[in-house]
C-alpha positions as CSV (number, residue, x, y, z in Angstrom):
1,F,-26.1,31.1,42.0
2,T,-28.9,29.3,40.5
3,V,-28.3,25.6,39.9
4,R,-29.4,24.8,36.4
5,G,-28.7,20.9,36.8
6,V,-26.4,18.1,38.1
7,G,-24.4,15.7,35.9
8,M,-22.2,12.8,36.3
9,S,-19.4,11.8,33.6
10,P,-16.6,9.4,33.5
11,E,-14.0,12.1,32.7
12,H,-15.1,14.0,35.9
13,L,-13.8,11.2,38.0
14,A,-10.3,11.1,36.4
15,P,-8.5,13.8,38.7
16,A,-8.0,12.7,42.1
17,V,-7.9,15.2,45.2
18,D,-4.8,13.3,46.3
19,P,-2.6,12.2,43.5
20,R,-0.9,9.7,45.8
21,F,-4.0,7.6,45.5
22,L,-5.0,5.9,42.3
23,L,-8.7,6.2,42.5
24,P,-10.5,9.2,43.8
25,T,-12.4,8.7,47.5
26,K,-16.3,9.0,47.0
27,G,-17.5,12.4,47.5
28,S,-14.0,14.2,47.6
29,L,-14.6,15.7,44.0
30,G,-17.0,18.2,42.6
31,I,-16.9,20.2,39.4
32,V,-18.7,23.4,39.2
33,Y,-19.6,25.2,35.8
34,A,-20.2,28.8,36.3
35,P,-19.7,31.9,34.5
36,R,-16.2,33.4,34.8
37,A,-17.1,37.0,35.8
38,A,-19.5,35.9,38.7
39,L,-16.6,33.6,40.1
40,D,-14.2,36.6,40.0
41,A,-16.7,38.6,41.8
42,V,-17.0,36.0,44.7
43,F,-13.4,35.0,45.0
44,V,-10.5,37.4,45.6
45,D,-8.1,35.1,43.9
46,R,-8.2,33.9,40.3
47,L,-9.3,30.3,40.5
48,Y,-6.6,28.6,38.5
49,N,-5.3,25.7,40.4
50,N,-3.7,23.4,37.6
51,L,-1.4,24.3,35.1
52,L,-0.5,21.6,32.4
53,F,2.7,21.6,30.5
54,E,3.9,19.5,27.6
55,Y,7.4,18.8,27.0
56,A,9.3,18.6,23.7
57,P,10.6,15.5,22.6
58,G,14.0,14.8,24.2
59,A,13.6,17.5,26.9
60,D,15.3,16.9,30.1
61,E,12.3,16.5,32.5
62,A,14.1,17.6,35.6
63,A,15.5,20.9,34.0
64,V,12.1,21.7,32.7
65,Q,10.7,21.3,36.2
66,R,13.2,23.6,37.5
67,K,12.5,26.3,35.1
68,I,8.8,26.0,35.5
69,A,9.3,26.5,39.4
70,E,11.5,29.4,38.5
71,A,9.1,31.1,36.2
72,L,6.2,30.6,38.8
73,H,8.1,31.6,41.8
74,A,5.5,34.2,42.6
75,L,2.8,31.5,43.0
76,K,2.2,29.3,45.6
77,L,3.2,25.8,44.1
78,E,2.2,22.7,46.3
79,E,3.7,20.2,44.1
80,L,4.6,19.5,40.5
81,V,3.1,16.1,39.4
82,P,4.5,14.4,36.3
83,R,2.2,12.7,33.6
84,R,3.3,9.2,35.1
85,A,2.0,10.1,38.5
86,N,-1.4,11.6,37.3
87,M,-4.3,9.3,38.3
88,G,-5.7,9.0,35.0
89,H,-2.5,8.1,33.3
90,R,-1.8,5.5,36.2
91,L,-5.1,4.1,35.9
92,F,-4.7,3.8,31.8
93,D,-1.4,2.3,32.3
94,E,-2.4,-0.2,34.9
95,I,-5.3,-1.3,32.7
96,M,-3.1,-1.6,29.6
97,R,-0.6,-3.6,31.7
98,T,-2.5,-6.8,31.4
99,P,-2.6,-7.1,27.8
100,R,1.3,-6.4,27.6
101,V,1.7,-9.1,30.1
102,L,-0.6,-11.8,28.5
103,T,0.2,-11.3,24.8
104,P,3.5,-12.8,24.8
105,I,2.2,-15.9,26.5
106,L,-0.7,-16.2,24.2
107,A,1.8,-15.8,21.3
108,L,3.7,-18.6,22.6
109,V,0.8,-20.9,23.1
110,V,-0.9,-20.2,19.7
111,G,2.7,-20.5,18.2
112,L,2.9,-24.1,19.5
113,L,-0.4,-24.9,18.5
114,G,0.5,-23.7,15.1
115,A,3.6,-25.8,15.0
116,I,1.6,-28.9,16.1
117,V,-1.0,-28.3,13.5
118,A,1.9,-28.0,10.7
119,Y,3.6,-31.0,12.0
120,V,0.4,-33.3,11.7
121,L,-0.5,-31.8,8.1
122,L,2.9,-32.2,6.8
123,M,3.2,-35.8,8.1
124,R,-0.2,-36.8,6.7
125,I,0.7,-35.1,3.1
126,V,4.0,-36.8,3.1
127,G,2.7,-40.2,4.2
128,S,-0.2,-40.0,1.6
129,Q,2.2,-39.3,-1.2
130,R,5.1,-41.6,-0.3
131,R,4.4,-43.6,-3.4
132,E,4.7,-40.6,-5.7
133,I,8.1,-39.6,-3.9
134,G,9.3,-43.0,-4.1
135,A,8.9,-43.2,-7.8
136,L,10.5,-39.8,-8.4
137,L,13.4,-41.0,-6.2
138,A,13.8,-43.9,-8.2
139,I,14.3,-41.9,-11.5
140,G,17.1,-39.9,-9.9
141,F,15.3,-36.9,-8.1
142,P,17.3,-35.9,-4.9
143,H,15.7,-35.8,-1.6
144,W,16.4,-32.1,-1.1
145,H,14.0,-31.3,-3.9
146,F,11.0,-32.7,-1.9
147,I,12.1,-30.9,1.3
148,A,12.3,-27.6,-0.4
149,A,8.9,-28.2,-2.1
150,Y,7.2,-29.3,1.1
151,L,9.0,-26.4,3.1
152,V,7.4,-23.9,0.7
153,V,4.0,-25.6,1.2
154,G,4.4,-25.4,5.0
155,L,5.7,-22.0,5.5
156,A,3.3,-20.2,3.0
157,P,0.5,-20.1,5.6
158,G,3.1,-19.1,8.4
159,V,4.3,-16.1,6.3
160,L,0.7,-15.0,5.4
161,G,-0.5,-15.3,9.0
162,A,2.7,-13.2,10.2
163,A,2.2,-10.5,7.6
164,V,-1.7,-10.3,8.3
165,G,-1.1,-10.4,12.2
166,A,1.6,-7.6,11.8
167,K,-0.8,-5.5,9.8
168,L,-3.9,-5.9,12.0
169,A,-2.0,-5.7,15.5
170,P,-1.7,-2.0,15.5
171,F,-5.2,-1.7,14.4
172,F,-6.7,-3.8,17.2
173,G,-4.4,-2.3,19.8
174,R,-5.4,1.2,18.9
175,I,-9.0,0.3,19.1
176,N,-8.4,-1.2,22.4
177,A,-6.5,1.7,23.7
178,L,-8.9,4.1,22.6
179,N,-11.9,2.3,24.2
180,Q,-10.0,2.3,27.5
181,A,-9.1,6.0,27.3
182,H,-12.7,6.8,26.6
183,I,-13.9,4.7,29.5
184,I,-11.6,6.2,31.9
185,G,-12.3,9.8,30.6
186,L,-8.8,10.6,29.0
187,P,-8.2,12.2,25.8
188,E,-6.9,10.1,23.0
189,P,-3.5,8.7,23.8
190,P,-0.6,8.9,21.1
191,I,-0.5,5.4,19.8
192,V,3.1,4.4,19.1
193,V,3.6,1.0,17.3
194,P,6.8,-0.9,18.5
195,W,7.6,-2.1,15.3
196,P,10.8,-3.9,16.4
197,A,8.8,-6.0,18.8
198,L,6.1,-6.5,16.4
199,L,8.4,-7.8,13.7
200,G,10.2,-10.0,16.1
201,S,6.9,-11.4,17.0
202,A,6.2,-12.1,13.3
203,A,9.6,-13.7,13.1
204,F,8.9,-15.9,16.1
205,A,5.8,-17.1,14.5
206,I,7.4,-18.0,11.3
207,A,10.2,-19.8,13.1
208,V,7.6,-21.8,15.3
209,T,5.9,-22.9,12.1
210,L,9.3,-23.8,10.3
211,V,10.1,-26.1,13.3
212,G,6.7,-27.9,12.8
213,V,7.3,-28.1,9.2
214,V,11.0,-29.4,9.2
215,V,10.6,-32.0,11.8
216,P,8.5,-34.4,9.6
217,L,10.4,-33.7,6.5
218,F,13.5,-35.4,8.0
219,S,11.5,-38.5,7.4
220,I,12.0,-38.0,3.6
221,L,15.8,-38.3,4.1
222,R,15.3,-41.9,5.3
223,L,13.1,-43.0,2.3
224,T,14.4,-45.4,-0.1
225,P,12.7,-45.8,-3.4
226,A,11.7,-49.5,-3.0
227,L,10.0,-49.1,0.4
228,A,8.3,-45.9,-0.3
229,M,6.6,-47.3,-3.6
230,R,5.4,-50.6,-1.8
231,G,4.1,-48.5,1.1
232,G,7.0,-49.2,3.9
233,T,6.7,-48.1,7.4
234,E,9.5,-45.4,7.3
235,I,7.0,-42.5,7.6
236,T,4.8,-43.1,10.6
237,F,3.4,-41.2,13.5
238,R,5.3,-41.3,16.6
239,G,4.8,-40.0,20.1
């Protein structure tokens, strides 16, 4: 053989010699590109050492493996390795595990920050408009009118943010998954959007914002027209 060149690429590091180890040992793997006819002339056996099978959706994994072993009984099968035990798949799964663990925590922190911002803004809005509220209360407007109006004002950004986030989350998740797969050298993975979890996160964001909005609105229930119009202290910032 005449060696035309030597190359290195990330995808050539994906298969491990021993599937029990997550990362390949240095110097344990080599890939040779050679003419098929030249290899057949040198080696007695055909150099096929890996067979890949794709299961149909809903297939019984154990039953399929038994059928594969029966169909290839004439060959010497050393082991059957499912995809979840493949080094590349395991490495990709480990890399993607970090976002799966941290995302709910970040969502909780951001939700609490959003609730605090909503609380402070609504307190300031209600406080700055207490004279107008008092005047409207004096001419017969019920308290729930103001609560409903401010509730819409407070929830509008929360609903809009949840809708935009639910739309952008799969987009950024796909970019992250494709980048990680490309770095490892894996083919493009199938992207499955967990819509129940995503919609649940959006509902959680709206609920947290709702809590931050509703709490300051309770102060309107304690307002009386006289105190509100002359600048009473019924709406104050408290610890």
